[in-house]
C-alpha positions as CSV (number, residue, x, y, z in Angstrom):
1,M,80.4,121.8,94.9
2,S,77.1,121.4,95.8
3,A,76.4,120.1,99.9
4,S,74.8,116.8,98.1
5,G,78.6,116.2,96.8
6,D,77.4,116.5,92.6
7,G,79.0,118.5,90.5
8,C,82.8,119.7,90.2
9,C,85.4,121.1,92.5
10,E,88.9,122.2,91.5
11,I,90.8,120.8,93.8
12,A,89.7,116.5,95.3
13,L,91.7,115.6,98.5
14,I,91.3,111.6,98.7
15,G,91.6,110.9,102.7
16,G,90.6,112.8,105.8
17,G,93.3,111.8,107.8
18,V,96.2,114.4,109.0
19,A,97.6,114.9,106.1
20,G,94.2,115.7,103.3
21,S,92.5,117.6,106.7
22,A,96.3,120.0,107.1
23,L,95.9,120.1,102.8
24,A,92.4,121.2,102.5
25,A,92.4,123.4,105.2
26,L,95.6,125.4,104.5
27,L,94.0,125.1,100.7
28,A,90.9,126.7,101.8
29,R,91.7,128.9,103.9
30,S,93.2,130.6,101.0
31,G,90.5,130.6,98.7
32,R,90.8,127.4,96.7
33,D,87.4,125.5,96.1
34,V,88.1,122.2,98.2
35,L,86.8,118.5,98.4
36,L,87.6,116.8,100.8
37,L,85.8,112.8,100.6
38,E,86.9,110.5,104.3
39,K,85.7,106.6,103.9
40,D,85.4,106.7,107.5
41,R,83.3,108.4,109.9
42,F,85.2,110.4,113.2
43,P,86.5,109.7,115.5
44,R,87.6,106.3,114.5
45,H,91.1,104.5,115.9
46,K,93.7,104.2,113.6
47,L,97.3,102.3,113.1
48,C,99.9,104.8,114.4
49,G,102.4,105.5,117.2
50,E,100.5,109.0,118.1
51,F,103.4,110.3,118.5
52,L,104.0,114.4,117.2
53,S,107.3,114.8,116.5
54,A,108.9,118.3,118.4
55,E,109.0,119.8,114.4
56,S,105.2,118.9,114.6
57,Q,104.0,122.1,116.5
58,H,105.8,124.4,114.4
59,L,103.6,122.9,111.1
60,L,100.3,122.6,113.4
61,R,100.5,125.9,114.0
62,R,101.1,126.7,110.2
63,V,97.7,125.0,109.6
64,G,96.0,127.2,112.4
65,C,95.2,124.5,114.8
66,L,97.8,124.4,117.2
67,E,95.8,125.7,119.9
68,D,93.0,123.4,119.3
69,V,95.3,120.2,119.6
70,L,97.4,121.5,122.7
71,A,93.7,121.6,124.4
72,L,93.1,118.3,123.9
73,G,96.2,117.5,126.8
74,P,98.3,115.6,124.7
75,E,101.1,114.3,126.8
76,R,104.4,116.1,126.5
77,I,107.6,113.6,125.4
78,T,111.1,115.4,125.8
79,Q,113.0,112.4,125.7
80,G,113.7,108.9,123.5
81,R,114.6,105.1,125.3
82,F,115.8,102.5,123.5
83,V,116.1,98.5,125.1
84,S,117.7,96.1,123.5
85,P,116.4,92.4,123.4
86,S,119.0,91.9,126.8
87,G,117.4,94.7,129.0
88,R,120.5,97.6,128.1
89,D,119.1,100.3,127.7
90,V,120.1,104.2,126.7
91,V,118.5,107.1,126.9
92,F,118.5,110.1,125.2
93,D,117.1,113.8,124.5
94,L,115.1,114.5,121.3
95,D,116.2,118.3,121.1
96,G,112.2,119.8,121.8
97,T,109.0,119.0,123.0
98,A,107.0,116.1,120.9
99,L,103.5,115.3,121.5
100,G,101.7,112.0,122.4
101,L,97.6,112.1,121.3
102,S,95.2,109.5,119.8
103,R,94.3,109.5,116.6
104,W,91.0,108.7,118.0
105,S,91.2,112.7,118.9
106,L,94.0,114.3,116.6
107,D,92.2,113.2,113.3
108,E,88.6,114.7,114.0
109,T,90.3,117.9,115.6
110,L,92.0,118.4,112.0
111,F,88.9,117.4,110.0
112,G,86.6,119.8,112.2
113,H,89.3,122.7,110.9
114,A,89.4,122.2,107.3
115,R,85.8,122.4,107.5
116,G,86.3,125.5,109.5
117,C,88.6,126.8,107.3
118,G,85.4,126.5,104.4
119,A,86.5,123.3,102.9
120,S,83.6,121.1,101.7
121,A,84.5,117.6,103.8
122,H,82.2,114.5,104.0
123,Q,82.6,111.6,106.1
124,G,81.5,108.4,105.2
125,A,82.5,109.1,101.7
126,R,84.4,106.1,99.5
127,V,85.9,106.9,95.7
128,L,85.2,103.6,94.5
129,R,86.9,104.5,90.9
130,L,89.7,107.6,89.8
131,E,90.0,108.1,86.0
132,A,91.6,110.6,83.9
133,I,89.3,113.0,81.4
134,R,90.0,116.0,79.5
135,G,90.7,119.0,81.8
136,G,91.1,116.5,85.1
137,S,90.2,113.5,86.6
138,R,86.6,112.0,87.5
139,L,86.2,110.4,91.1
140,G,83.2,108.1,91.7
141,V,81.8,108.5,94.9
142,E,79.9,106.2,97.6
143,W,78.3,109.0,99.5
144,E,77.1,108.2,103.5
145,D,73.7,107.5,102.6
146,G,74.6,105.1,100.0
147,R,74.5,107.3,96.8
148,R,77.0,107.1,93.8
149,T,77.4,109.9,91.8
150,A,80.4,111.1,89.9
151,V,82.6,114.3,90.7
152,E,84.7,115.7,88.9
153,A,87.9,117.8,89.7
154,R,90.6,119.6,87.7
155,L,93.3,118.3,90.4
156,V,93.0,114.9,92.6
157,V,95.3,114.7,95.5
158,A,95.4,111.2,97.4
159,A,95.9,111.2,101.4
160,Y,94.8,107.9,101.6
161,G,97.3,106.3,103.4
162,R,99.4,103.6,103.3
163,R,97.2,101.4,100.6
164,S,93.9,101.4,98.9
165,P,92.4,99.8,96.4
166,L,92.6,103.3,94.2
167,D,96.4,102.1,94.0
168,A,95.5,99.6,91.6
169,Q,94.0,101.7,89.2
170,L,96.4,103.7,89.2
171,S,99.1,100.8,88.4
172,R,101.5,101.7,91.0
173,A,104.7,100.5,91.1
174,F,105.1,99.2,95.0
175,L,101.7,96.7,94.6
176,D,104.3,94.4,93.1
177,E,106.8,94.7,96.1
178,P,106.6,91.3,98.3
179,A,103.9,91.5,101.6
180,G,105.6,93.4,103.9
181,A,105.9,93.4,107.8
182,L,102.6,93.7,110.2
183,G,101.9,96.4,112.8
184,L,99.9,96.1,115.9
185,K,98.2,98.6,118.2
186,R,96.0,98.8,121.3
187,H,95.7,101.4,124.3
188,H,96.0,99.9,127.4
189,R,95.9,101.5,131.1
190,P,98.3,100.8,133.5
191,A,97.3,97.9,135.7
192,D,96.1,98.7,139.8
193,T,99.8,97.6,140.8
194,E,102.9,98.4,142.3
195,A,104.5,97.7,138.9
196,G,101.8,99.8,137.0
197,R,102.8,102.9,139.1
198,R,105.9,102.5,138.2
199,L,105.7,101.9,134.6
200,L,103.3,104.9,134.1
201,G,105.8,107.2,136.0
202,E,108.8,105.9,133.8
203,L,106.9,106.6,130.9
204,E,105.9,110.5,131.5
205,G,108.2,112.2,129.2
206,R,109.6,109.6,127.7
207,V,108.6,107.4,124.7
208,E,110.2,103.9,124.5
209,I,111.5,101.5,121.7
210,H,111.9,98.1,122.9
211,L,113.9,95.9,120.0
212,F,114.0,92.5,119.7
213,E,114.4,89.7,116.8
214,G,112.4,90.1,113.7
215,G,110.4,93.3,115.3
216,Y,110.4,96.3,117.9
217,C,107.5,97.5,120.2
218,G,106.6,101.3,120.9
219,L,105.2,102.2,124.7
220,S,104.2,106.2,124.8
221,R,101.6,107.7,127.0
222,V,98.9,109.8,125.2
223,E,95.9,111.8,126.3
224,G,93.5,110.1,129.0
225,G,96.1,108.9,131.2
226,L,96.2,105.7,128.3
227,V,99.5,104.0,127.0
228,N,99.9,103.4,123.5
229,V,101.0,100.1,122.7
230,C,102.5,100.1,118.8
231,L,104.5,97.2,117.3
232,L,106.3,96.2,114.3
233,L,106.8,92.3,113.4
234,E,108.1,90.9,110.4
235,D,106.9,88.1,108.3
236,S,109.9,85.6,109.7
237,L,108.4,86.5,113.3
238,L,104.9,86.1,112.2
239,R,105.5,82.3,110.8
240,S,106.5,81.1,114.2
241,L,103.4,81.8,115.7
242,A,100.3,79.7,115.7
243,A,97.9,82.4,114.5
244,P,98.6,86.2,114.7
245,R,96.3,86.8,117.6
246,W,97.5,89.8,120.2
247,D,98.0,86.9,123.4
248,E,100.0,85.0,120.8
249,V,102.1,87.9,119.6
250,R,102.2,89.6,123.4
251,G,104.1,86.1,124.3
252,A,106.3,86.3,121.7
253,M,107.4,89.4,122.3
254,R,107.9,88.7,126.6
255,E,110.1,85.4,125.3
256,R,112.3,87.9,122.7
257,S,112.5,91.1,125.2
258,E,113.9,91.1,128.7
259,S,112.7,94.7,129.2
260,L,109.1,93.8,127.9
261,R,109.0,90.7,130.3
262,E,108.5,93.3,132.3
263,R,106.5,95.8,131.3
264,L,103.7,94.3,129.2
265,P,102.2,92.5,132.8
266,A,101.9,96.1,134.3
267,L,99.3,97.2,131.4
268,V,95.8,95.9,131.2
269,A,93.8,96.7,127.3
270,A,91.5,99.6,127.8
271,E,89.6,98.2,124.2
272,E,88.0,95.8,123.1
273,G,90.2,94.5,120.2
274,F,93.1,95.3,118.6
275,H,93.9,97.4,115.6
276,A,96.5,95.2,112.7
277,V,98.1,96.2,109.3
278,A,99.4,93.9,107.1
279,G,101.8,94.3,104.4
280,L,103.3,97.6,105.6
281,G,106.4,98.6,103.2
282,F,108.6,100.8,103.6
283,S,110.4,101.0,100.1
284,P,109.8,104.0,98.1
285,K,106.3,105.3,95.8
286,E,105.8,107.4,92.9
287,T,104.4,110.9,94.2
288,S,102.8,111.5,90.9
289,R,100.4,109.6,89.0
290,G,97.8,110.1,86.1
291,G,97.7,113.6,87.3
292,V,96.9,112.6,90.7
293,L,99.4,113.8,93.4
294,F,100.2,111.9,96.9
295,I,101.3,113.3,100.2
296,G,101.3,111.5,103.6
297,D,101.7,108.2,103.8
298,A,100.2,107.8,100.7
299,A,103.5,108.9,98.8
300,G,105.9,107.4,101.2
301,M,106.2,105.9,104.6
302,I,108.6,106.5,106.8
303,A,110.4,103.7,109.4
304,P,108.0,104.0,112.3
305,L,110.8,103.6,115.0
306,C,111.8,107.3,113.4
307,G,108.9,108.8,115.1
308,D,108.3,110.9,112.1
309,G,105.6,109.8,110.1
310,Q,103.0,112.1,111.4
311,A,104.6,115.3,110.9
312,M,106.1,114.2,107.1
313,A,102.3,114.1,106.9
314,L,102.0,117.9,108.2
315,E,104.8,119.0,106.2
316,S,104.4,117.3,102.8
317,A,100.9,119.3,103.3
318,V,102.2,122.5,104.3
319,R,104.9,122.6,101.3
320,L,102.8,121.0,98.5
321,A,99.9,123.3,99.4
322,E,102.6,126.7,98.9
323,S,103.5,125.2,95.6
324,I,99.4,125.2,94.8
325,G,99.1,128.5,96.0
326,K,101.9,130.1,93.1
327,L,99.8,128.6,90.6
328,P,96.4,130.7,89.3
329,A,93.0,130.1,90.4
330,R,92.4,128.6,87.1
331,M,94.7,126.2,86.8
332,N,95.5,125.0,83.1
333,D,96.9,121.6,81.7
334,E,100.5,123.3,82.1
335,D,100.0,124.6,85.3
336,L,98.9,120.9,86.3
337,A,101.9,119.5,84.5
338,A,104.6,121.7,85.9
339,L,102.8,120.9,89.2
340,G,103.4,117.1,89.6
341,R,107.1,117.7,87.9
342,G,107.8,119.9,90.8
343,W,106.1,118.1,93.7
344,D,108.0,114.9,92.4
345,E,111.2,117.1,93.0
346,D,109.9,118.7,96.5
347,W,109.3,115.3,97.9
348,K,112.7,113.6,97.0
349,K,114.5,116.7,98.2
350,L,112.3,117.1,101.7
351,F,111.7,113.3,102.5
352,S,114.2,110.7,100.4
353,K,116.9,111.1,102.5
354,R,115.1,110.4,106.4
355,L,113.2,107.8,104.5
356,R,116.5,106.3,103.5
357,L,118.2,106.2,106.9
358,G,115.1,104.8,108.7
359,R,114.7,101.9,106.0
360,I,118.8,101.4,106.9
361,L,118.2,101.5,111.0
362,Q,115.3,99.7,110.8
363,A,116.5,96.7,109.0
364,S,119.6,97.2,111.4
365,L,117.6,96.6,114.5
366,L,115.4,94.3,113.8
367,R,118.7,91.6,114.2
368,A,119.0,91.1,117.6
369,P,122.8,91.5,117.7
370,A,122.7,94.8,115.6
371,A,120.2,96.5,118.5
372,E,122.4,95.2,121.2
373,A,125.4,96.7,119.2
374,A,123.6,99.7,118.1
375,V,122.3,100.3,121.9
376,R,125.8,99.9,123.8
377,L,127.5,102.0,120.8
378,I,125.1,105.3,121.8
379,S,125.6,104.6,125.5
380,G,129.3,104.9,125.0
381,F,128.6,108.2,122.8
382,P,124.8,109.8,123.5
383,R,125.4,112.8,120.9
384,L,125.1,110.2,118.5
385,G,121.7,109.4,119.3
386,R,120.8,113.0,119.1
387,A,122.2,113.0,116.0
388,L,119.9,110.8,114.5
389,V,117.1,112.0,116.2
390,R,118.2,115.2,113.9
391,A,118.4,113.0,110.6
392,T,115.4,112.0,110.6
393,R,113.7,114.6,111.0
394,G,112.6,117.9,109.0
395,H,114.0,121.2,109.5
396,D,112.2,124.0,111.9
397,P,109.8,125.6,109.5
398,A,109.7,128.9,111.5
């Protein structure tokens, strides 16, 4: 692949977030010809709980950039706290040390690592078209300087996140499903008050999930003294709002959650505006289609309250890199067909159970009576909280 972006490559990766950059780094380090295309410029914000569950450290070590990530100064998180709409809470151990780190810092670091490993990594490169051709795929790419060229790749891996215009070109089935939930995120700082200082101390080493009718809100510390406020709202709650503005949403959460009535006034926005994504869905997706393999959220998204999304993105990159590594340098059509079938099976084996459990938990906990009952149950049986954490996590790859 030339520096200008013209020509051919063995493997093209669409999306330079957690999954795409991790896979690019692993493949390039093993000697593969890798083209990594990211439509945005780094650093950039992204809707995310910004919580790297405990197994992420082992996965980042496999990718080869754990020390670079730790150098960013992430917060260490060892406990979870669930709070019911009435304010009743339960605290449980996370069975390991998770990290609180913004996507602003993490994604830029992973993308740079992929480039350092030898991937031909391009920012501001938007894939406009994707079509199957004999011997692989052709990508229509608009580069940062406005040029539009075609790139041919033997294998294409889509790591572009939850939803992309390319999904329609690939006729993916999940696009026919009803509109999903709305996600919002904003970074905050603790107010210079006693309540603000108390909140910052109570969040040290802990992630909080505040449940209320029609949604939930996560609070956790990330690097630089910031607090990430990330929430998911059902369509039923959105319809009750005059407009989906931050102040409107904030007011609705305070009305429905005793604990957020106390927490939210102790925080002040650290940035202009907020980040929102509509149509969040959690039903199963195809993991291969039309000669394209999917990883990360493009292959399936776990309910955010499980806190395993970024670890799943890393794990899917590590596992797919292992599968590609078993294939010869010159992959033929039979190799690619076997890779696709194998990836479908591997994804189901690795992730289907935790995805299903996440859907069940989320559907239940979005109802206030069930949320109250769940917090009471876990309070009486603390081991249940730890068991649920383990059930929504992968095995330690070390």
